[in-house]
N, C-alpha and C positions, 0 to 999 in steps of 0.2 A: 552709306554708313557714316555715323557721326562720331567723331573722336573728340573728347572733351578734356581740357586741362584747366586747372585753376588759374594759371598765368594768363590764358587767353580770356578768361571770363572775369577777371578781377574788376574791371571798370563797370561792368554791369551788375555786379553782385552787391546786394545789400542785405544785411542782417544785423539785428540789434546785438550789442556787446553782451548783455545779459543772457541772451538766447545761446550765444556761442559758449559762454562760460558754463551754462547749465548743460549744454550738450557735452562738454568735455568732461564735466563731473559724472554724468550718466555713463559715459564710455569707460571711465576709469572704475566706477563702481561695478559695472557689468563685468569688466575684466578681472577685478578682484574676486568677484563671485566665482568666476571660472576657475581661478587659481585655487581658491579655497575648496571648491567643489572637487577638484582633483585630489587634494590632500584628504578630504573626507572619505573618498573611495579607498584610497591607499591605506588609510588607518582603520578601515572596516566599518565605518558608520554607514556608508552607502554601498550599494551592490555594484553599481556601474556608473560611468559618467561620460557624457558627451556634451561639448560645450561650443559656444559661439565666439570664442576668442579669435581675434583678427578680423572680425566682420563688423565690429562696433560702429565705426564711423559711417560706412555705407548704409547700415540699417537706420541710424539716426536721420540721415539725409532722406531715406525712403519714407520714414515716418512722417516727415513734414508734408508729404504729398497725399498721405493717407487720410480720407475723409470719413465721417459717419455714413453708414450704409455700405462702405467698401468691405471686401472680403479678402482675406489672406488664405492661400493654400500653399504651405511652405514645408520646411523640414527642420531637422533638430538643431540647426545653427542659428536660429532667429531670435534668441533670447533678448538681445538688446532692442530689436524692434519692438517686441511685445511690451518691454518695459517703457520704451518711448511713447507708445500709444496709450499707456495707462492700463494695459490689460494684464500686466504681471508685475508683482512687486518682487523685490529681492528675497523677501521672506518666503513668498510663494515658490520662487525658484528653488530655494533650499528644501521646502516641504516636498516638492516633487522629487528632489534627489533622495530624500529619506523614504519615499513611498508612503507618505502620510495619507491614511484613508479618510481623513475628515475633510469634507468638501469645503468647509469654512477655511481650512488652511491651504488646500490644494484643489481649487475649483476646476482645473482642466480635466482631471481624470480620476480624482479620489485615490491616487496612488496606483492606479492600474497600469499606467504607461510609464515607460522608462523616462527619465528626465529629459528635458529638451523637446518634449512633445506637447505642443501648446493647443489651447482651445479656449474660446469664449463660450459662455453659456446662453445659447439661443432661446432656451425654453424656460418657462416659469416652473415652479416645483410641481404643478399639476399637469405638466407636459404640453401646456399651451404655448404659443408662440409669444415671445416678446416682440417689441417694436424694433425690428433689425435695421430699419432705415435711420434710426436715431443712435445706433451703436457702431462701434469700430469692431468688426467681426473677424474671427479666425476660425476657419473650419478645422476640425480636429486632425492633427497630424498622424501619419502612420510611418513606420520605418522603412518598408520596402523601397528600394531606390527608384525614383521617378514616378512612384505610384500616386503622388500628389498631383501629377500633371492632368490625367483624364478628368478628375473632379474639377480642376481649375477651369476647364473649358465649359463645363456646365454653369459654374458660378458666374462666368463672364457672359455667357449666353443669356442668362436670366435677365440682365439689364437690357439687352436687345429686345427681348420679348416684352419686357415691361414698358419699354419706349414706344412700342406699337400696339400695346394692349388697349382694348376699349375698357370702359369702366368695370371695375371689379371692387366689391365692397371692402375686400381685404388688401387691396394693392398698396395702399399708403403705409401699411405696416412693414412691407418688404422692399419698397422701392420709391425713390423720388424721380418718377418718370424715366427711369433707366439710366440715371446719371452716375451710377456706381461703377467702379472699377474692381475687377478681380485680380489681385497681385500674387504672383507665384514666385517662389525661390527654389533654386536647385543647385547642387554642386556641379562643378565643370565635369567631373568624371561620370556623374549620373546622367549627363546628356547623351552618353553612349547607349542608353537604354532605348528600346524600341518605343516605349510608352512616351518618351519625351518627343521623338519625331512624329509620332502619330498625333499627339496633341498639338504640337506646333502646326502641323499641317491642317488639322481640323479647324483651329482658330483662325488661320489665314484664309481658309475657304469661308468660314462663317462671318468674318470681319466683326469681331466682337471686342469689347473693351478689356483686354487682357494684357497685363504687363508682367513679363517674366524677367527676373533678375538671376543671372548666372554668376554665382560666387566662384571665382577662378583663382585658386591657390596653386595651380600647376600639378596637383597630385590627386589620386583617388586612393586613399589610404597610402599604400607605399608605391603605387604605380603611376609613373610619370605621364603627363599629357601626350607624349609622343606615342604611347601605347594605347591611348584612349581615343584621340580625335585626330581625324585627317588634318594636316597642317597645324595641328596643335592649337586650333582656334575655332571654337563653335561659331563665333560671329562671322569669321571668314567663310567657313563652309555654308553658312546660311545666308550669305550675302544675296544669293539669287532670290531670297524672299523679300529683299528691299522693294518697297512700293515704288512704282513710277507710273508708266502709262496704264499698267494693270494694278489692281488692288493687291496689297501684301502687307508687309510689316514695316514699321520704322525701327531701325537698328541703331543703338548707341554703344559705344565702347568708352569706358571711363575707368580711371585707376582707383583702386579701392582704398587708397590712403589720401586722395585729393579731396578734402572736405568741401571747398567751394564748388569745384566741378561736379561733385557728386549731387549737391543740392540743386544746381542748375539743370543737371541731367534729369533728375527725377521730376523737376517742375515741367520740364518740356515734355517728358513722357506722360505725365498726368494730363496735360492739356490735350495732347493728341488723342489719347485713349478716352478721356472723359467726354470731350466735345465731339470728336469725329467717329468714335467707335472703331478705332483702328488698333490692332494688336501691336505691342511694342516688345522688343527684346533689348535688354540692358546687359551687356557683357562686362561685368565688373572684374577687371584684371589686376594683376599684381597684388593680389590679397596674400595674407599670411595666415598661418594656423600654428600659433606659438607652442601650443602643447600637443601638437600631433593630432591624429584622428580622434582617439578617445583614450580612456584610462587603461585600455588593453595593451598598449605598447608605446614605444618611444620613437619619435620621428628622426632622432638622431641615427637611428640604425640605417636609414635609407636616403637621407639628405646629406649632400656634401657640405664640407665646412664653409665653402664659398656661399652656398645657398643659405645656410643657417646664419651667416654673417649678414647677407643681404636682407633676410627677414627681420633680423634685429634692427637694421638701419631703416627699413621701410615699414616697420610696424605702424599701423595706422594711427594709434594713439600718439606715438612718438612724433609722427609727422604733423599731426594736428596740433600738437604743442608747439612745435617749431613754427607752424603757420601763425598761431595766436601770437607768439612772441615777436615774429617778424613784422606783424601788422599792428603792434602796439595795443592789442586788446587786453592783455593782462601781463603782469611782470612775472619773471621766474619765481619770485617769492610768493606771489599770489597763487600761482599754479601749484606750487608745492603745498600750500595750505589746502587748496581745493582737492588735491590728490589724497592728502592726509584724511580730510573729512570724508571723502568718498569711500576710502578703504575702511575706515572706522564704521561707516554706515553698513558696509557689506558684512563685516565681522559681527556687528550687533544683530543684523537680520538673520545670520546663520545661528547665532546663539538662541534667539527667540524661536526660530523654526525648530530647532533641536529640542528645546524645552517643551514646546507644544506637542512635539511628536513623542518624546520618551516619558513625560510625566504620567499619562494615563496608563502606559504599560507598567511603569513602576507601581502604580497604585493597584493595578490588576494583579501583578505578581504578589504584592503584599497580601492581598485577599486569599490568593491561592495558597500561599505559604501558611497562612492562618488555619486554613482548612486541612492542609496536609499535616500540620503539627497535631491538630485534633485527631485526625485519623491514625496517626503513628502511635498515639497514646492508648489506642484500643485495638491494636493489631499485633499479631504474631510476627508480622513482617516490619515491625517497628524500625529495625536498624536499616533496612533497605530504603524505606520511605524517608527516613531521616537523612540518609545519604543523598537521595534524590533532591530533597529540600535544600540541603546544604550546597549542593552543586548549583542548583538553580539561583540560590541567594548570591553565590559568588560571581555570577555573570554580571559584569558592570553595565553592559548595554543590551539587556535581553530582548529577544523577539518574542512575539506572541506564541510562535511554535514551540519555543523552549518551555514556556509555561504549560501549554497543552500537553507536550510530551511527557513532562514530569507527572502531570495529573493522570494521564491515561496509564502510564506504567504503574502508578500507585494503585489505580483502580483494578488493574490486571492481577496485582499482587494480593488483592483482598477479594478476589472473586468469590471465595467460599466463606467470607466473613461478613454477613450482613449486619449493618449497624446504622445508627442514626447519623454518625459522622461520615460513614461512606455514602449514604443516601444524600447528605447535604453537599458533599463534594461532587457526586454524580450529577445532581441537579445544577450546581453552579457551572459545571463543564458544559452540559447541554445548552444552557442559556448563553454561555460565553461563545461556543461554536456557532450557534444559531445567529448571534449578533454579528460576528465577524464573517461567517460564511456569506451572509447577505451583502456585506461590503465588498466582496470579491465576486459575487455571482449574479447580482441583480441586473435588470435592464438588458438581458440578452434580446428581449422583445419588449414592445411597449408595455408599460405599466400604467398608462393613463386611462382615462375613461373612454378613449377613442381606440383602445386595443381591439384588434380584429376579432378577438374571442368574445367581445362584448356585443358584436353585431348579430342581432337576431335573424333567424332564417325567415325568409319570405318565399313561399313556394310558388311556382308558376301556376297561373290559372288559364283555362281554355274555355272556349265556347265553340259553337257550331261554325262560327265565322273565322275561327283561327286557321289561317292558311298553312299548308304543308310546303316547305321550302327547302332548298339546300341549306345545310348547316351554316355555311358562310354568311347567309343573308341574316340569320339570327344574330350573329356577331355584328355585322355591318349596321343593322338597325339599332342595336344597343349602343355601339360606338357613337353613332349619329346622335342619339338621345343624350348621351353623356356629354359630347361636345357642345350640343345646343344648350344645355342647362348649367354646364360648369365651365366658365371661362378660363379657369386655372388648369384645365386638363389639356395636355399636349401628347401627341403620338408621333413618333419618329423612328426611322430605321432604314435599312437597305430596301429600296423599292416600295416603301411604305406610302409615299406620297402620290406621285403622278398616276401610277397604275394601280394603286390601292392594295398594295402587298401582293406577293406572288400567288396567293390563294383568294384574292379579291375580297377579303374581309373588310377592307377599308375602301372599297370601290366608290368613287365619286365624292369621297369626303373632303379631299383637298380643294377641289373646285368649290365645294359648298362652304368650307370653314376657313379656307385660306392656307397659305404655305407656312405661316407661323404655327398653325395648330396641328397640321398633318403634313409632315415634311420628309423628304428623302435625305439620306446621309451617304457618305462614302463608305466603302468596305473597310471598316475599322471598328471592330466590335468593342475593344477596350474603351475607346472614347465615347462610343454610343452609351455604354454604361456610365462612363464619367459624366456625360451630359446629364444623364438622368440623376445622378448623385447630386451634382452642383445645383441643378434646377429645383430639386426637391428640398435641398437645404435653404433655398431662398423662398420657400412658400408655394411653389407651383407643384402640379401633380402630374409628373411625366409617366408616360407608358413607353418604355424603351424597347424596341423590337430587335431581337436577334433572329435572323431569318430561319435558321434551322437549329435544332437542339445540339447537333454536333458542333456547331460554330460557337456555342457557348464556351467552349474551351479556351477560345482566344480571350475571353473576358473573365474566366474563372478566377484569376488572381485578383483582379479588382473587386469582384463580387465577394470573394472570401475575405480578403485583407481589409477592404475599405467598407463596402456597403454593408456586410453582415455585422460589422463591429461598431458601427456609428453610435448607436444607443449605449452599447456596452461600454466602449472605451471613454465615453463622457459621462458615465453613470446617469443617463437620462438628461444630459445637458444639450444634446443636439439629436436631431433625427433627420432621415432622409427617406420618406415613404415613397420609394420608387416601386412601380410595377414593372417587372421585366416580362415581356411577352415573347414566346417562342413556340415552336411547333416540332413535333417529332413522333417517333415510333412507326414501325411497320412499313416505312419506305424501303426500297430495295437498293442495295449497293453500299460499299464499305464506307463512303464518306457522308452519306446522307441518311443513314439509318442506325446510327449508333444510339445507344440508350445508356449514357454514363450516369445513371441514377445513383449508383453507389458513391461515385466520386462527388456528385452534387450533394447528396445527403450528408456525407462526411465532412465536406468542406464549407458548407454554407449555413451552419448553425447561426441563427440571427436572421435568417430569411425564411419565410414561409414557402414551402414547396407544394404547389397545388397541381393536381393531375386530373383535370375533368375528363369524363368519358365522352361527353358530347359538348356541342356548342352553347346549348342552353345552360348547362352547368357552368361553362366557362364564362358566359355572360354574367351569371350570378356571382362568380368569383370577382370579376372586375368591379361589379357594383359594390360588393362587400368591401373590398380592399380600399376602394376610393372613399368609403365612409370612415375608414380607419387611418391610424398613423403608423401602421407597420408596413414593412416592405415584403414583397412577394415575388416569386417566379411562378408564372402560369404557363403550363406546357399544354398547348392545344393538340388534339389528335389530328395528325397530318392526314389521315385517310378519312376524316370525318367532315371535310368541307362540302363534299358533294352528296353526302348521306342526307336523307330527308328527315326534317324535324318540323314540328308545328311551332309557329311563333307564339309565345305567350301573350295574352291580352295585357298583362301587366309587366311587360318586358323590363322597362327601366326600374321597376320596383323590386324585382326578384333579387334575393340575397342567398347565395349558397353559403352554408355555414362552414367555418374553419374548424378542422380537426374532428369532424363528425363523419363517421362511415355511413353507408347506406347498403341495406340488404336488398339486392336486386332480384334475387330468387331464393325462395325458402326451400329447405331440404332437411333430411334427418340423418343421412349417411355420412356426410363429410363436409367440411367447411373449406371453400376455396377463397383465398384472400388475394385480391388483385387490384388493378387500377387501369385507367386509361383505355387504350385500344384493346387491351386484353380482356376487358370486360365483355366485349362482343364475342370474343373467342371462347370465353368461359361459358357464356350463355349458349353458344352453339354446342359446345361439348355437353352441357347439361341436357339439352334436348335429346342428343344422341344417347347419353347414359340412361335417360328415363325409359327408353325402349327396352332396357334390360332390368328394369325395376330398381335402378340406382337413382336416388334423389340427392343431389348435392345442393348445398346452400352457398350462394355466390355473394361475396361482400366486396363492394367497391370502397376502397379506403378514402378516395377523394383527395385527401391531402397526406403527404408523407411527413411533412413537418408543418404543424404539429400532427401527431399520430393518434387517432382514436381516443380523444381525451375523455370520453365516457366509458371507455373499456367495454364496448359492445361486442367485439370480436370474441372475447373470452366467454360472453353469454352464449354465443352460438357454439363455441367449442364444448361447453357444458352439455349441450344437447347432442352434438354429433360425435364427440370424442376422437375425432380425427381431423387433420388439417394439412392443406397444401398451400404454400406460398407461391403464387404464379406470377412470373415477372419476365420481361424480356431483356433485363440487364444481364451481365456475366454472372457466373456462379459466385456466390458470396457478396454480391452487391447489395441492392435494395432488398432482395429476398431475405438475406441474412439479417439485415436491419429490421425488417418487419417481424421476422421470427423472434428476434430478441426482445422486441417490444411486446409481443403477445405472450411468449412463454415466460420471460423473466420479469418484465415490468408488470404485466397483468397476472402473473402467476398462473398462466395457462397450462403449464406442465402438469398440474395436479389432475387434469381432466382428460389426459391422453390415454387412449387404449392402444394406439398404434404410434410408431415413430413419426414425428413431424417430417414433412418432406418439402423440398423446394423444386420447382420446375423453372428453369431459366434458359437463357440462350447458351450457346456454346461459348468457349473462351475467345474465339476469334470474331472479328467483325463479320457482319453478314455479307456474303458473296452476292454478286449482281445477278439479277434476274429472279423470277418467281421460284425456281428450283433452289437457287442460292439461298433465298429467304427461307424456304422450307426446311432445308438442312441446317440452317444457322440459328433460327428462332424457334421457340416452342409453338406448336400448333394445336388445334383442337383435338387432332389424333393423339398427340403426345399427352395431352391432359386426360383424355378418355382412358388411355392405357394406363397411366399412372394411378388414376382413381381406382380402376379395376384391380391393379396390383396391390394397392394398400388394403382394399376391402377384402380381397381374396386371401391375403396373408392372415387376416384376423378371423375372417368367416369363410373358409373354404367350402363349407357346405352350401353356400348360396350359389356356387357355380358347378356343382356336381349334378 
């Protein structure tokens, strides 16, 4: 472990006077922005504030080591760093605080994210990649503590892969031969999270160029380090990771107020990580947080007077000023002038940001008021409309919701008074809502030409020579062709490499394509997903494998909070087209047979959820998604690997369409909507029912998200007038979701002659053994009996 102090390093430390002075000015301006930002929240101009005060000097030192092509994966204290690398202006800082939806003012998230959440724009306006190797990059931040860590692993691993990658035509756009570093930041308290430890371990195993800075100010909101970390020191308890005879980390400890030591430490860390591809931990201690955690409270409530006094004395900006004076770099008067100018710059940036934000709203209010006044003159509700207008006009700093609410109330008051004035107001409102709804709702999925919805279907073709093989062979051959033709494709997961996955769908592919392309990982689902996110953000096309569907729960938070929101939270500025591969359904036992589809559907909007019924369909989904820039979860049928399928003659060319259902058996009496392994059960039930003159139509939805984009299920319902949603999730899970989509979204309720029904598993997990499965999950017997019950209720004469 390396401990650094400025006193020890003074003789070897060189930096130009002007650079020091500029650094000091930036630190002061950033601090002033934090102080002003807090006031803006407390006076009501902003909703909430969280700032990087106390971290300024360390982040300026870090920025000196950050080079084009590098990536940041940090958290909401890094404003000074973003300013130092030229990726954030003070005006943009305030635009974020005001939640300005104009990307020209707030390019990180268009006002969608809370302030302090930073991102650079990796994509052009058409969704194509910029040249990331020429940019200083920041992956888009998220709030959940330590959730930036899994992604950081993938961002760093990309450099290792690019360093060993053979020629790929797009490589230079993403990497300079793997010389980039992924830099992470995290607060000391957040290192208590399991995600931190999982990511630290993964990076140590992989030996990748990852540098993690732990900003340590002794607290996690109000909770002291003694309640957070063993020995109150993350570097001390991670000292066993220090490299020696065996690979590991280089660990540094440096004070957050020691300007020269910080610069020297980051220079050393950079060289180790960039040249040697060794991960580095920098524990930045003795930091302060002058305004406390956020605008939600005051740190005076939980810090002692002695601690507060120490924080004032060892404020990094104060200590930097003392160092400048002591070394004769600038006089006190010169520093006073620098501070004065920096504070003025922050105030002017705030004023410009506020003007840019509020002016359009005031103009929009003026137009709404004009229309409201016109309506009032022709309405019996004139007094009420005038009152609404007056109240709206009195709001000194209106929100758009204030304008919309006044207009909507006025339109309700005049429901029975058709007039040109009302029509004009209603038209204006519809246009206004459409414009701003888009600013808050766009880019949940790709809106580029590479959207998965734009990939056309290519059906499999067969000949007399098409062999019949185990389903796993179809997958294996398809993966082999993908790896052979696309050097950017990688597959990794638990047991994915040497043995070719637990069901042999990757058999022999590691030995053929190498360990960089098909690799094993540790048992660490969250960072497997993180690897996928980071790799995809750097232009690679990862297929991240989670061994069983049940295990997806370990990674659900990362998938939901990070992966699913990448395009949305950057308004199309970044993308991470990961394919998550897993398998599930119909295996026996509590822990290997869950079907948490309801949880997945509800928490993963932003990720396509694909549920192929066989391996040919699955292969088509992989091919489709790799042609797109969307992200997807593909759930293979666990009991389908040994079932026989014919290998298509055009295997690598097939494309399974996204959001398109398939009718796999026609019928006239009742529609059964299902997916995955249940398709075979439904077909078995259909054969049984046909013996009794009952013909059911079986529809395979194929993808839950998106769901039946052509509304084909309701066309079946128009014919049969009865419907059952058949699913092995718990009651109210995916079956309820499918019912809502068909009956509400597609308007299917209008064609019902019988109550719609669901057939699901029991509330509990499936018990072990075949009988346990039979009594836990719906069977062909259950479906037959339910179909008969529904038809018998409506047509009892058919059974008399």
